N, C-alpha and C positions, 0 to 999 in steps of 0.2 A: 681893811683894818683886821688885825688878828689879835685875839685875846686868849691867854692861857692861864687858867686858874690852878693854883696848887696850895698845899698846906693843910688840907682837911684831914680828918681822922676821927678816931674814937677817943673821947675824953670823959672823965668823970665829972659830975656836977661840981661846980666851983672851980674847975680847971680853966686853962687858957689854951688858945691856939692863935697862930698868926697865919692868915691867908695872904697869898700873893697873886697879883694879876699882872702878868707880863704882857706888855703891849708892843705892837709893831704896826707900821703902815698907816699911822694916823697922819693925815696930810697937814695938819696945823699944830702949832705948839700950844694953841689956846683951845682947851676943851674941858669938859667936865666928865669925870668917870664915876660911875656909881656901882655899888655892890647891891645885889638883889639876893633874895633867897626864896626857895619854894619848898615848903614842907608837904609831905604826902597828903593828897586830898585838899590842898589849900591853893589859893591864888598866889602867884609870884608877887612878892612885896619888896619895896625899896627899903634898904637898911641904912645906907650912908653914901655920901658922895663928896667929891672934892674937885676944886678947880685946879687945873694943871699949873698955872703960873702963880696966881695969888695964894694958892693953898687954902682958900676958904672952904670950910667943910660943914657938913650937915649930918646929923644922926637922927634916926627915927626915935620917937619917945620910948619905944620898947627896948632900945639898946643904949640909950643915952646914959653916960656915966660908966658903961661897961665896955663898949666898943670904941675904938679910935681908928680913924682912917688917916693915912699919911702916904706921902709919895716920895720916891727917889727918882728924880728926873734924869739923873746920870745913868740909871739902869732902865729907864722907861717902865718902871714898875710901881704899882699902887698896892699898898698893904692894908689889911684890916686886922688890927690887933683886937682879939676877943678875950675878955677876962670875965671871971665869975659866970661862966657858962651854965645854963640850965637846960633841962630836957626840952623846954619850949624853943630852944635855939636850934634844935635838930632840923636840918634841911640841906638841900643842895644849894650851894652858894655860887652865884654867877657875877661876873662883872660886865659892864657895858659902857660904851662911850656915847654920850648924848649926840643925837643926830645921825648915828650910823646904826644899821640893822644887825651888825654882827654880834653874836653871843659866843662866849667860850663854851667849853664842854661842861663846865661846872666842877665843883669839888664838894664831896660829901662831908658834912659835919654831923657827927652823932654824939650826943651827950647822954650818957647812960652809966649807971653804976653796975 
């Protein structure tokens, strides 16, 4: 399983970013993909996840109403639309497929004025 995250960057508070997780090598069409983030000095935490076929999604309370996860199965890519960003969202964002140990390299999101 290979995962490549992209779309991070520097954005002002209140701004938006869209992260992408390009996947390849997943043996099954049925899986759950999750976005995690890790801020400096903090534990890695789950942000959102989505099932590949049904499209059932979950968002952590800290991002609910601001972040939306969605997938494009034709492109084998899962996106994380992040709106109304705040400095507390600053972190390296990673994606991961449940049941597999592979992590991508992560993409840095920095929210600062």
